[in-house]
C-alpha positions as CSV (number, residue, x, y, z in Angstrom):
1,M,-217.5,188.4,19.3
2,P,-215.3,185.9,17.4
3,S,-213.0,183.9,19.5
4,V,-209.2,184.0,18.8
5,R,-208.4,180.8,16.8
6,R,-205.3,179.4,15.2
7,K,-204.2,181.1,11.9
8,T,-201.4,178.6,11.1
9,Y,-200.2,175.2,12.0
10,Q,-196.6,176.3,12.1
11,T,-194.8,176.3,15.5
12,D,-191.4,176.1,17.1
13,P,-189.9,174.7,20.3
14,F,-190.5,178.0,22.1
15,Q,-194.3,177.4,21.9
16,N,-196.3,175.6,24.6
17,D,-198.2,173.6,22.0
18,Y,-195.1,172.5,20.0
19,F,-195.6,168.8,20.0
20,I,-199.3,168.6,19.5
21,V,-199.3,171.2,16.6
22,N,-196.4,169.4,14.9
23,H,-198.3,166.1,14.9
24,V,-201.5,167.7,13.7
25,R,-199.7,169.7,11.0
26,R,-197.9,166.6,9.5
27,F,-201.2,164.6,9.5
28,L,-203.3,167.3,7.9
29,Y,-200.8,168.3,5.2
30,R,-200.3,164.6,4.3
31,N,-204.0,164.2,3.9
32,L,-204.4,167.5,2.0
33,L,-202.0,166.2,-0.6
34,E,-203.7,162.8,-0.7
35,H,-207.4,163.9,-0.8
36,V,-207.6,167.4,-2.3
37,T,-207.5,167.6,-6.0
38,K,-208.5,170.2,-8.6
39,G,-212.2,170.9,-8.8
40,I,-213.5,169.1,-5.7
41,L,-215.5,170.8,-3.0
42,V,-213.9,170.9,0.4
43,A,-215.6,171.8,3.7
44,D,-213.6,173.0,6.7
45,I,-216.0,172.6,9.6
46,G,-215.1,174.7,12.6
47,C,-212.7,176.6,10.4
48,G,-211.9,179.4,12.8
49,E,-209.3,181.6,11.1
50,Q,-208.9,179.1,8.3
51,P,-205.3,177.9,8.5
52,L,-206.1,175.2,5.8
53,R,-207.7,177.5,3.2
54,E,-204.6,178.6,1.3
55,E,-203.4,175.0,1.0
56,V,-206.8,173.7,-0.2
57,E,-207.0,176.4,-2.8
58,S,-203.4,176.0,-4.0
59,L,-204.3,172.3,-4.7
60,G,-207.3,173.4,-6.8
61,G,-210.0,172.6,-4.3
62,T,-213.0,174.9,-3.7
63,Y,-212.9,175.8,0.0
64,I,-216.0,176.4,2.1
65,G,-215.4,177.5,5.7
66,I,-218.1,176.7,8.2
67,D,-218.2,177.7,11.8
68,I,-220.6,178.5,14.6
69,T,-219.5,182.2,14.6
70,Q,-217.8,184.6,12.2
71,N,-214.1,184.8,12.5
72,L,-211.9,187.9,12.9
73,Q,-211.2,188.2,9.2
74,K,-214.9,187.9,8.3
75,T,-214.2,185.0,5.9
76,V,-216.5,182.2,7.2
77,Q,-218.8,181.5,4.3
78,L,-221.5,179.6,6.3
79,I,-222.5,180.1,9.9
80,G,-224.0,177.0,11.5
81,K,-223.6,174.3,14.2
82,I,-221.8,171.1,13.3
83,T,-224.9,169.2,14.5
84,N,-227.2,171.0,12.1
85,I,-225.6,172.5,9.0
86,P,-228.1,174.0,6.5
87,L,-226.9,172.2,3.4
88,V,-228.3,169.4,1.3
89,D,-227.0,165.8,1.6
90,R,-223.8,164.7,-0.2
91,T,-222.5,168.2,-0.7
92,F,-218.8,167.8,-0.2
93,D,-216.0,165.6,-1.6
94,V,-213.8,166.1,1.5
95,L,-214.5,167.4,5.0
96,F,-212.0,168.6,7.4
97,C,-213.0,168.8,11.1
98,T,-209.8,169.8,13.0
99,E,-209.7,170.6,16.7
100,V,-213.5,170.9,16.9
101,L,-215.1,167.8,18.4
102,E,-214.0,168.6,21.9
103,H,-216.2,171.6,21.7
104,V,-219.3,169.6,20.7
105,S,-221.5,168.1,23.5
106,D,-223.5,165.8,21.1
107,T,-220.7,163.7,19.4
108,Y,-223.0,161.2,17.8
109,T,-225.2,163.8,16.1
110,A,-222.0,165.6,14.9
111,F,-220.8,162.4,13.2
112,Q,-224.2,161.8,11.6
113,E,-224.1,165.3,10.2
114,L,-220.6,164.8,8.8
115,A,-221.7,161.5,7.2
116,R,-224.7,163.2,5.7
117,L,-222.7,166.0,4.1
118,V,-220.0,163.9,2.5
119,K,-220.4,162.3,-0.9
120,P,-220.2,158.5,-1.3
121,G,-216.5,157.7,-1.8
122,G,-215.6,161.0,0.0
123,A,-213.3,161.4,3.0
124,I,-213.6,163.0,6.5
125,I,-210.4,164.1,8.1
126,I,-210.6,164.6,11.9
127,T,-208.2,165.7,14.6
128,T,-209.1,166.2,18.2
129,P,-206.9,166.8,21.3
130,F,-206.8,164.4,24.2
131,A,-204.1,165.5,26.7
132,Y,-204.6,169.3,26.3
133,P,-205.7,171.9,28.8
134,L,-209.2,173.4,28.9
135,H,-209.6,176.0,26.2
136,E,-212.3,178.2,24.6
137,E,-214.1,177.8,27.8
138,P,-216.9,177.3,28.7
139,Y,-217.3,175.4,25.3
140,D,-214.8,172.6,26.0
141,F,-216.9,169.5,26.6
142,M,-215.0,166.3,26.2
143,R,-211.9,164.4,25.2
144,L,-212.5,161.5,22.7
145,T,-210.6,158.2,22.7
146,P,-210.0,156.3,19.4
147,Y,-212.7,153.8,20.7
148,Q,-215.3,156.5,20.9
149,I,-214.5,157.8,17.5
150,S,-214.7,154.2,16.1
151,E,-218.1,153.7,17.7
152,C,-219.4,157.0,16.3
153,A,-218.1,156.2,12.8
154,V,-219.8,152.8,12.8
155,R,-223.1,154.2,14.0
156,S,-222.9,156.8,11.2
157,G,-222.2,154.3,8.4
158,L,-218.6,155.4,7.9
159,E,-215.5,153.3,7.4
160,I,-212.2,153.8,9.2
161,K,-209.3,154.3,6.8
162,E,-206.9,155.6,9.5
163,L,-207.2,156.0,13.2
164,N,-204.2,156.7,15.3
165,T,-203.0,158.6,18.4
166,S,-200.2,161.0,18.3
167,G,-197.6,161.8,21.0
168,N,-196.6,159.8,24.0
169,E,-196.0,160.2,27.8
170,V,-192.8,162.2,27.3
171,E,-194.5,164.7,25.0
172,V,-197.6,164.9,27.2
173,L,-195.4,165.8,30.2
174,A,-193.6,168.5,28.2
175,T,-196.9,169.9,27.0
176,V,-198.4,170.0,30.6
177,W,-195.2,171.7,31.9
178,S,-195.2,174.4,29.2
179,N,-198.9,175.1,29.4
180,M,-198.7,175.4,33.2
181,W,-196.4,178.5,32.8
182,F,-198.4,180.1,30.0
183,R,-201.7,179.8,31.8
184,M,-200.6,181.1,35.2
185,A,-201.9,184.6,36.2
186,P,-199.7,187.3,34.6
187,S,-197.1,188.9,36.8
188,R,-196.4,192.7,37.0
189,N,-193.4,192.4,34.7
190,N,-195.1,190.9,31.7
191,F,-192.0,191.1,29.5
192,A,-189.9,189.2,32.0
193,R,-192.7,186.7,32.3
194,K,-192.9,186.1,28.6
195,I,-189.1,185.5,28.4
196,W,-189.4,183.0,31.3
197,N,-192.3,181.2,29.7
198,R,-190.3,180.8,26.4
199,L,-187.3,179.5,28.3
200,M,-189.5,177.0,30.2
201,C,-190.9,175.8,26.9
202,I,-187.7,175.4,24.9
203,S,-185.9,173.7,27.7
204,V,-188.5,171.1,28.4
205,N,-189.3,170.6,24.6
206,L,-185.6,170.0,23.8
207,L,-185.4,167.6,26.8
208,A,-188.4,165.8,25.6
209,M,-186.9,165.5,22.1
210,A,-183.8,163.9,23.6
211,G,-185.9,161.6,25.8
212,N,-187.9,160.5,22.8
213,S,-184.9,159.4,21.0
214,I,-184.1,157.0,23.8
215,L,-187.5,156.1,25.3
216,K,-189.9,156.2,22.3
217,P,-189.6,152.5,21.4
218,I,-190.6,151.3,24.9
219,L,-193.2,153.9,25.9
220,P,-196.7,152.4,26.4
221,K,-198.4,155.4,24.7
222,K,-201.4,155.2,27.0
223,Y,-201.1,158.9,27.5
224,Y,-201.2,160.8,24.2
225,L,-201.8,164.2,22.7
226,S,-204.3,163.8,19.9
227,V,-206.5,161.4,18.0
228,L,-206.0,161.6,14.2
229,C,-208.5,160.0,11.9
230,V,-209.6,159.5,8.3
231,L,-213.1,158.2,7.6
232,T,-214.6,157.4,4.3
233,K,-218.2,157.0,3.1
234,P,-218.8,153.8,1.2
235,A,-219.6,154.4,-2.5
236,D,-223.2,153.6,-3.6
């Protein structure tokens, strides 16, 4: 049975994933505009419910959704593991791999497969969470640091164009607080619980926004929400 996956990267301060989704959305849409052009072939590996498909197609790219299982809408074009995708070398101009690598136990092989599938001169856009609760269990295997991604890229013959973390200690604390309420066992009065959860989210998220405006310049950023990365394959 398909797992329930994200349909959109839109969010609001009432949501328990407000900060992490906002960072990922801005990063992805900036890179969609930079890398997706008319006529190119774009893979979305671990596509789930395909939140990027409409944008890729609106920019003129040909979208291919790849996942380990079919989604709820029955729109995944190719079923396969990220470590063994049944396609020939150098198939795609651009690959998106968003919120997927934490679910892969063999990270090095996954990177080698991404490098194999992208054309020389092509780009691989990656996002992966760091400070985020266990999800899609039991298939949640690891949290990758920028140093591990850099090591995987080098071993796979890829070049790092961009490698950053997103979020900070204030946003991590807000995310932990919000997720704590959403993931508690449901109470008898589910409607009241939903209202309470929303109130807990918006109050801490607004407080975190205010704290960011004051503390952001001095925060060490050793706790963060996600790693955001763009890799390129050297041209022949």
